[in-house]
N, C-alpha and C positions, 0 to 999 in steps of 0.2 A: 193489818191483813187478817182476814177471817177465812176459815176453812169450812167446807160443807161437812156436816156430820152424817154418817150413815149408820144403819142398824141392820141386824139380822135377828130374826126370832130364834129364841133358844128352843131346843127340843123339849125342854121341861115346861115351856109355856103352854097354857091351854089354847093359845092362839096359833100355835105351830100348825102349819097347814094352810094358813091364809096366804102364804107365798110359796113359791117353789123352794124346796130344801136348799138352804144356804144362800138364797137370794138376798142381795143387799138393796136397801131402799133409803132414799134421802129422808132425813128427819130434822126436826128442831125440838129443843127442850123448852117447855112452857111451865111457868109457875102456876100451881094449882093448890089453893089452900095456904095455910100459914107456913107449913114446913114440907109441903109435898110438891113434887114435880112430875110432869107427864111427858112422855115421848110422843110427839105427833108426827105421823108419816103414814104412807100407804093408805091414806084416807081413813085412818083410825087413830085412837089414842091408846098408848101402851104404858104399863108401869115399867120403871127401870129394871125391875126383876124379870121382865119378859124378854129383854133384848140384850144383845152385845152391841156396843157402840164402837164405831171406827171412824178414822179419817184416812184419806189416801195420801201417800207421799208423791213426790214428783214423778216417780217411776211407776205409779199405779199400784203400789203395794199397800195392802190394808195394814193400818197401825191401830191395834185395839186400844181403846181408851177406857172401857168398862165392860 
């Protein structure tokens, strides 16, 4: 079983403002380079440092994973 991963842009990110404040959007994590990963979603690529990652439980509550 897999779960959809969601992200919210951090206020500290230079990309903050590309979504409504606190807006959650679906993402997936892609390998980029030898030891780097990128978060892809909202028609953009983000660094892990730019987002908080979540999954949703069965009751619709956000569970932060990073």
